[in-house]
C-alpha positions as CSV (number, residue, x, y, z in Angstrom):
1,M,-42.8,34.8,4.5
2,K,-39.3,34.3,5.6
3,S,-37.5,32.0,3.5
4,L,-35.2,30.4,6.1
5,F,-36.1,27.0,6.5
6,R,-33.7,23.8,7.6
7,K,-31.9,21.9,4.8
8,W,-32.6,18.6,6.4
9,S,-35.0,17.3,9.1
10,V,-35.8,13.9,11.0
11,M,-39.0,12.4,10.7
12,P,-40.6,9.2,12.2
13,A,-39.0,6.4,10.3
14,R,-42.1,4.1,10.9
15,A,-44.2,6.6,8.4
16,T,-42.2,5.6,5.3
17,G,-43.9,2.1,5.4
18,D,-47.3,3.3,6.3
19,K,-49.5,2.5,3.4
20,E,-52.4,4.2,4.8
21,L,-50.7,8.0,5.2
22,K,-51.8,9.7,2.0
23,E,-49.3,12.1,0.3
24,R,-51.0,15.0,2.0
25,E,-50.2,13.6,5.6
26,L,-46.7,12.9,4.6
27,R,-46.0,16.3,3.2
28,V,-47.6,17.8,6.4
29,L,-45.7,15.4,8.8
30,M,-42.4,16.7,7.0
31,A,-43.2,20.3,7.0
32,L,-43.8,19.8,11.0
33,C,-40.4,18.0,11.5
34,I,-38.6,20.7,10.1
35,H,-39.6,22.8,12.8
36,T,-39.1,20.5,16.0
37,N,-36.4,20.3,18.4
38,A,-35.3,17.0,19.6
39,A,-38.1,16.3,21.8
40,G,-40.5,16.7,18.6
41,V,-42.1,20.0,19.8
42,C,-43.1,22.4,17.4
43,W,-45.7,25.2,16.5
44,P,-44.9,26.5,12.6
45,S,-47.5,29.1,11.7
46,M,-50.2,27.9,9.1
47,D,-48.4,30.2,6.5
48,A,-45.0,28.3,7.1
49,I,-46.4,25.0,6.7
50,C,-48.2,26.5,3.4
51,A,-44.9,27.7,2.1
52,V,-43.2,24.2,2.8
53,T,-45.9,21.6,1.6
54,G,-47.1,23.9,-1.4
55,F,-50.7,23.8,-0.2
56,A,-53.0,26.9,-1.0
57,T,-55.8,26.1,1.8
58,R,-55.3,25.8,5.5
59,Q,-58.0,23.0,5.5
60,S,-55.8,20.8,3.6
61,I,-53.6,21.2,6.6
62,H,-56.0,20.9,9.5
63,D,-57.4,17.5,7.6
64,A,-53.9,15.9,7.5
65,I,-53.1,16.9,11.3
66,K,-56.2,15.2,12.3
67,V,-55.1,11.9,10.5
68,L,-51.7,12.4,12.0
69,K,-53.1,12.6,15.3
70,R,-55.2,9.9,15.1
71,K,-52.5,7.5,13.9
72,R,-50.1,9.0,16.8
73,Y,-47.8,10.7,14.5
74,V,-48.7,13.8,16.1
75,R,-49.7,14.7,19.6
76,Q,-51.6,18.4,20.5
77,L,-50.0,19.9,23.4
78,Q,-52.5,21.0,26.4
79,P,-51.5,24.6,28.0
80,K,-53.0,23.0,31.2
81,D,-50.3,20.3,31.2
82,Y,-47.5,23.4,31.6
83,Q,-49.4,25.5,34.2
84,E,-50.3,28.1,31.2
85,T,-52.9,30.7,31.8
86,A,-56.4,30.1,31.4
87,S,-56.4,31.4,27.7
88,G,-53.6,29.0,26.8
89,W,-51.6,29.4,24.0
90,K,-52.5,31.6,21.0
91,S,-51.3,29.0,18.5
92,N,-51.4,25.0,18.8
93,R,-48.5,23.3,19.6
94,Y,-47.7,20.0,18.7
95,Q,-45.5,17.0,19.4
96,V,-44.3,14.7,16.7
97,L,-44.0,11.2,18.0
98,W,-41.0,9.1,16.9
99,D,-42.4,6.0,18.2
100,G,-46.1,6.8,18.9
101,D,-45.7,6.4,22.9
102,E,-43.4,9.1,23.9
103,A,-44.0,10.8,27.3
104,L,-45.2,14.5,27.4
105,P,-42.3,16.8,26.8
106,T,-41.1,19.0,29.9
107,Y,-42.0,22.5,30.1
108,E,-38.2,23.5,29.0
109,Q,-38.4,21.0,25.9
110,V,-41.6,23.2,24.7
111,D,-39.8,26.3,26.0
112,N,-36.7,25.7,23.9
113,A,-38.4,25.0,20.6
114,K,-39.3,28.5,20.4
115,P,-36.5,29.9,18.3
116,L,-37.3,27.3,15.3
117,Q,-40.7,28.5,14.9
118,L,-41.0,30.6,11.5
119,R,-43.6,33.1,11.4
120,R,-44.8,35.9,9.1
121,D,-42.8,39.1,9.3
122,D,-46.1,41.0,10.0
123,E,-47.8,38.2,12.1
124,T,-48.8,39.6,15.4
125,E,-50.0,36.3,17.0
126,D,-48.2,35.1,20.1
127,T,-45.7,38.0,19.9
128,K,-44.2,37.7,23.2
129,E,-43.2,34.0,22.1
130,A,-42.3,34.5,18.5
131,G,-38.8,34.2,17.7
132,G,-36.7,33.5,14.2
133,L,-34.0,30.6,14.0
134,G,-30.9,32.1,15.6
135,D,-32.5,34.7,17.3
136,L,-30.2,34.4,20.1
137,Q,-31.2,37.4,22.5
138,S,-34.2,35.5,23.4
139,I,-32.1,32.7,24.7
140,S,-30.1,34.7,27.1
141,R,-31.3,35.3,30.4
142,T,-28.5,35.7,33.0
143,P,-26.1,38.7,32.6
144,D,-22.4,37.6,32.7
145,S,-19.1,39.1,31.5
146,P,-19.1,40.1,28.0
147,M,-16.7,37.4,26.9
148,A,-18.4,34.5,28.6
149,E,-21.9,35.7,27.0
150,A,-20.3,36.1,23.5
151,I,-18.7,32.6,23.8
152,T,-22.0,31.3,24.8
153,H,-24.0,32.9,22.0
154,A,-21.3,31.8,19.6
155,Y,-21.5,28.2,20.6
156,I,-25.5,28.2,20.3
157,K,-25.4,29.8,17.1
158,A,-23.2,27.3,15.7
159,V,-25.2,24.3,17.0
160,Q,-28.4,25.6,15.4
161,Q,-26.4,26.1,12.1
162,A,-24.8,22.5,12.1
163,T,-27.8,20.4,13.8
164,G,-30.7,23.0,13.8
165,Q,-31.2,22.3,17.5
166,V,-31.2,24.8,20.4
167,R,-29.5,24.8,23.3
168,M,-30.3,26.7,26.6
169,Y,-28.2,29.9,27.4
170,D,-28.2,28.8,31.4
171,N,-27.2,25.3,30.5
172,E,-23.8,26.5,29.0
173,I,-22.7,29.5,30.8
174,A,-20.8,27.9,33.5
175,H,-18.5,26.4,31.0
176,A,-18.3,29.4,28.8
177,R,-16.8,31.2,31.9
178,R,-14.0,28.8,32.1
179,L,-13.1,29.1,28.3
180,A,-13.1,33.2,28.6
181,T,-10.9,32.6,31.7
182,A,-8.5,30.4,29.6
183,G,-8.2,33.0,26.8
184,F,-10.8,31.4,24.3
185,T,-12.4,33.9,21.9
186,A,-15.8,33.6,20.5
187,A,-14.6,33.0,17.2
188,D,-12.4,30.4,18.4
189,V,-15.8,28.2,20.1
190,G,-17.7,28.9,17.2
191,A,-15.3,27.4,14.6
192,A,-14.6,24.5,17.5
193,T,-18.4,24.0,17.7
194,L,-18.9,23.5,14.2
195,N,-16.3,20.8,13.7
196,V,-17.7,18.9,17.0
197,C,-21.1,18.8,15.8
198,D,-20.1,17.6,12.3
199,T,-18.1,14.7,14.1
200,A,-21.2,13.9,16.1
201,L,-23.4,14.1,13.1
202,E,-21.0,11.4,11.3
203,R,-21.0,9.2,14.4
204,R,-24.8,9.7,14.5
205,A,-24.2,11.1,18.3
206,G,-26.4,13.7,20.2
207,V,-25.9,17.3,20.1
208,P,-22.7,18.1,22.0
209,S,-22.5,20.3,25.0
210,L,-20.3,23.3,25.3
211,Y,-18.6,21.2,27.8
212,D,-17.9,18.5,25.0
213,V,-16.8,21.3,22.9
214,A,-14.1,22.5,25.8
215,Q,-12.9,19.0,25.9
216,V,-11.9,19.0,22.4
217,M,-10.5,22.4,22.5
218,S,-8.4,21.8,26.0
């Protein structure tokens, strides 16, 4: 099992005062939250959840998720809502519900949660979608200039390091081109992104885009 887990996560604040939730449900909810993106989407492997919670059997996790689904802390996502094949997904996907009445996540919100799902090194389940935290090559889609690509990857890696969130390559490459043209390097952008993210976290603001970083650097 990989040992890379976030040092922090966000979970529904309403769970702290819910006296009906047992320790088992709270621990499984926290384990799911470690793997969520901003939309609450996650699908960590059972082994990953066992490693975080310390539970030795999968039945404890299955039972806890049933309760969390019934109490609307967790929603199980259905492949049919995302035009998947008839066979669906090879692993269950969930959405942690911060308020309990969130809309279904978009396809992009489901897709960009992939790099946050840790799996066993020898696990073959859903191998086409498996990605490790910081697996930047799986995010890259569009060929571009070497410096623009390097800047985009540096930004994405820094955001993941600072916030645990995933940014999409195609959404940031245009700003990376401008920074490359202006003479900035990937190292410049990576360092600036960490600083901007730290400031945003202190202000409890959202995850900064590469445009926001570029504004600070200009």
